[in-house]
C-alpha positions in Angstrom: -0.1 -1.3 -25.2 3.2 -1.4 -23.3 3.3 -2.0 -19.6 4.6 1.5 -19.0 1.5 3.0 -20.8 -0.8 0.8 -18.8 0.8 2.1 -15.6 0.6 5.7 -16.7 -3.0 5.5 -17.8 -4.3 3.5 -14.8 -7.2 5.1 -12.9 -5.0 4.4 -9.8 -3.0 7.5 -10.9 -6.2 9.6 -10.4 -6.7 8.0 -7.0 -3.1 8.8 -6.0 -3.4 12.4 -7.1 -6.6 12.7 -5.1 -5.1 11.5 -1.8 -1.9 13.6 -1.6 0.1 11.4 -4.0 -1.0 8.1 -2.5 -1.2 6.3 0.8 2.6 6.3 1.4 4.7 4.0 3.6 3.9 3.8 7.3 0.2 4.5 6.7 -3.1 2.5 6.9 -5.8 2.8 4.2 -9.2 1.2 4.3 -11.7 0.4 1.6 -15.1 0.0 3.2 -18.5 -1.1 2.0 -21.3 -3.5 2.5 -20.5 -7.1 1.7 -20.2 -8.0 -2.0 -19.8 -4.4 -3.3 -16.2 -4.8 -4.7 -13.7 -4.3 -1.9 -11.5 -7.2 -2.8 -11.5 -6.1 -6.5 -10.2 -2.7 -5.5 -7.5 -4.1 -3.3 -6.3 -6.5 -6.0 -6.2 -3.6 -8.5 -4.2 -1.5 -6.1 -1.8 -4.5 -5.7 -1.6 -5.2 -9.4 -0.7 -1.5 -10.0 2.2 -1.9 -7.6 3.3 -5.2 -9.1 3.3 -3.7 -12.6 5.7 -1.1 -11.3 8.0 -3.8 -10.2 7.3 -3.5 -6.5 6.7 -6.5 -4.2 3.3 -7.0 -2.5 2.2 -9.3 0.3 -1.5 -10.2 0.3 -3.0 -11.4 3.6 -6.4 -13.0 3.6 -8.4 -13.9 6.7 -11.3 -15.5 4.9 -10.4 -16.7 1.4 -8.2 -19.7 0.5 -5.0 -18.9 -1.4 -6.4 -20.4 -4.6 -9.5 -18.1 -4.5 -7.2 -15.0 -4.0 -5.1 -16.1 -6.9 -8.2 -16.4 -9.1 -9.0 -12.7 -8.3 -5.6 -11.7 -9.6 -5.9 -13.9 -12.6 -9.3 -12.6 -13.6 -8.6 -8.9 -13.1 -5.2 -9.0 -14.8 -6.8 -10.9 -17.8 -9.5 -8.3 -18.0 -7.0 -5.4 -17.8 -4.7 -7.0 -20.3 -7.6 -7.6 -22.8 -9.0 -4.1 -22.5 -5.6 -2.5 -22.9 -4.2 -5.0 -25.5 -1.2 -5.4 -23.3 2.0 -6.6 -25.0 4.5 -9.2 -23.8 1.6 -10.7 -21.7 3.4 -13.9 -20.5 6.5 -12.0 -19.5 4.6 -9.4 -17.6 2.5 -12.0 -15.8 5.6 -14.0 -14.7 7.0 -10.8 -13.1 3.8 -10.2 -11.3 3.6 -13.7 -9.8 7.3 -13.5 -8.8 6.8 -10.3 -6.8 3.6 -11.4 -5.0 3.2 -13.5 -1.9 -0.3 -14.6 -0.6 -0.7 -15.6 3.0 -3.7 -17.0 4.9 -4.3 -16.4 8.6 -7.1 -17.5 10.9 -8.5 -14.6 12.8 -9.3 -16.7 15.8 -6.4 -18.1 17.9 -3.6 -16.1 16.1 -2.4 -12.9 17.8 -1.4 -9.8 15.9 2.1 -10.2 17.3 2.4 -13.7 15.7 1.1 -12.3 12.4 3.5 -9.4 12.4 6.4 -11.7 13.3 5.6 -13.9 10.3 5.4 -10.8 8.0 8.7 -9.4 9.4 10.4 -12.8 8.8 9.2 -12.7 5.2 10.4 -9.1 4.6 13.6 -9.2 6.6 14.8 -12.7 6.9 13.3 -13.9 3.6 14.5 -10.8 1.7 11.1 -10.1 0.3 11.2 -6.3 0.4 7.5 -5.6 0.0 6.3 -2.1 -0.3 2.6 -2.8 0.0 0.6 -5.1 2.4 -3.0 -6.0 1.4 -5.2 -7.2 4.2 -8.6 -8.6 3.1 -11.4 -10.2 5.1 -10.4 -8.9 8.5 -13.3 -8.6 10.8 -13.2 -5.1 12.3 -15.8 -6.1 15.0 -12.8 -7.8 16.7 -10.4 -4.9 16.2 -8.8 -2.9 19.0 -6.9 0.4 19.1 -3.8 -1.5 20.2 -3.9 -3.9 17.3 -4.2 -1.1 14.7 -1.5 0.9 16.4 0.9 -2.2 16.2 0.1 -2.6 12.5 0.8 1.1 12.0 4.1 0.9 13.9 5.1 -2.2 11.8 4.3 -0.4 8.6 6.5 2.5 9.6 9.4 0.2 10.7 9.2 -1.8 7.4 8.5 1.1 5.1 5.2 -0.5 4.0 1.8 0.9 3.2 -1.1 -1.2 4.4 -4.5 -1.4 2.7 -7.4 -3.1 4.5 -10.9 -4.0 3.4 -13.7 -3.4 5.9 -17.2 -4.9 5.7 -20.0 -2.6 7.0 -22.5 -4.5 9.1 -25.7 -3.7 10.9 -28.7 -1.5 10.3 -28.8 2.1 9.1 -27.1 4.4 9.8 -23.9 2.7 8.8 -21.9 6.0 9.2 -21.8 8.9 11.6 -22.4 12.6 10.8 -18.8 12.8 9.5 -19.4 9.9 7.1 -17.1 7.6 9.2 -18.5 4.0 9.4 -19.7 3.3 12.9 -17.5 0.2 13.0 -14.4 2.3 12.4 -15.0 5.4 14.6 -12.8 4.1 17.4 -9.8 3.6 15.1 -10.1 6.5 12.7 -7.1 8.3 14.2 -4.9 5.3 13.2 -6.2 5.5 9.6 -4.7 7.8 7.0 -7.0 7.2 4.1 -10.6 5.9 4.2 -12.7 5.3 1.1 -16.3 4.2 1.0 -17.7 2.2 -2.0 -21.3 3.2 -2.5 -23.6 1.3 -5.0 -25.5 3.5 -7.5 -27.9 2.4 -10.2 -25.3 1.4 -12.8 -22.0 1.6 -11.0 -20.2 1.7 -7.6 -19.0 5.1 -6.5 -15.8 6.0 -4.6 -16.2 8.5 -1.7 -13.1 9.8 0.1 -14.0 10.1 3.8 -10.5 10.8 5.1 -7.5 12.0 3.1 -4.7 12.0 5.6 -5.4 15.0 7.8 -8.6 16.2 6.0 -12.1 14.8 6.5 -14.5 14.6 3.6 -12.2 16.6 1.3 -13.8 16.2 -2.1 -15.6 14.0 -4.5 -13.4 11.3 -6.0 -14.3 10.9 -9.6 -13.8 7.2 -9.7 -16.2 4.2 -10.0 -16.2 0.5 -10.2 -17.8 -0.9 -13.3 -20.8 -3.0 -12.0 -20.0 -5.9 -14.4 -16.2 -6.1 -14.5 -15.5 -4.5 -11.1 -12.7 -2.6 -12.8 -11.8 0.9 -11.5 -12.7 3.6 -14.0 -13.2 7.4 -14.1 -16.7 8.8 -13.9 
């Protein structure tokens, strides 16, 4: 299969069609679930889809070492390439690596202003014109409205879309009557797209909680394969 076919047939196209054509620049999207359900896998697959299209991606991790993040990309790309019998594998992989930057930040002792300055320096001064920012491992128990608003303003200024992962903690219920996770209720106005990953018997189901201006719009017919953690249609 050629790279162009892989892009066209990606389940991410269904996700984009289901959320008004995608997240879009200047917006924040969140993939939320309990720990170990597949959030990082989803974020990496979203990033790989952009990379395959020739776009640049910055991946920020607050928990995992760079080598661990790289292994996620390696494993998921290898699985995708094997399943789709991707042609020109080495050439495609080289392009992906060239267009990806992975950064680590400690959540303690580093302000959002410092992080955004570092990211802006990468994009503007470094000429790395990323279109997507992936933020994995951020602890939303330490979030503030001001922080999320600064990220949203940065995304608008830079023309970047931002995807976060969010780990749901605590006892039931994890969500309110509108299906919004308790941990995110205070910040939902700053979020354009919110997707929950919900484990079922044989797969992990995607549920759209917020699609831009619409709450709980429809069922998203996507799942994660429980073994490979690849996105697939239900």
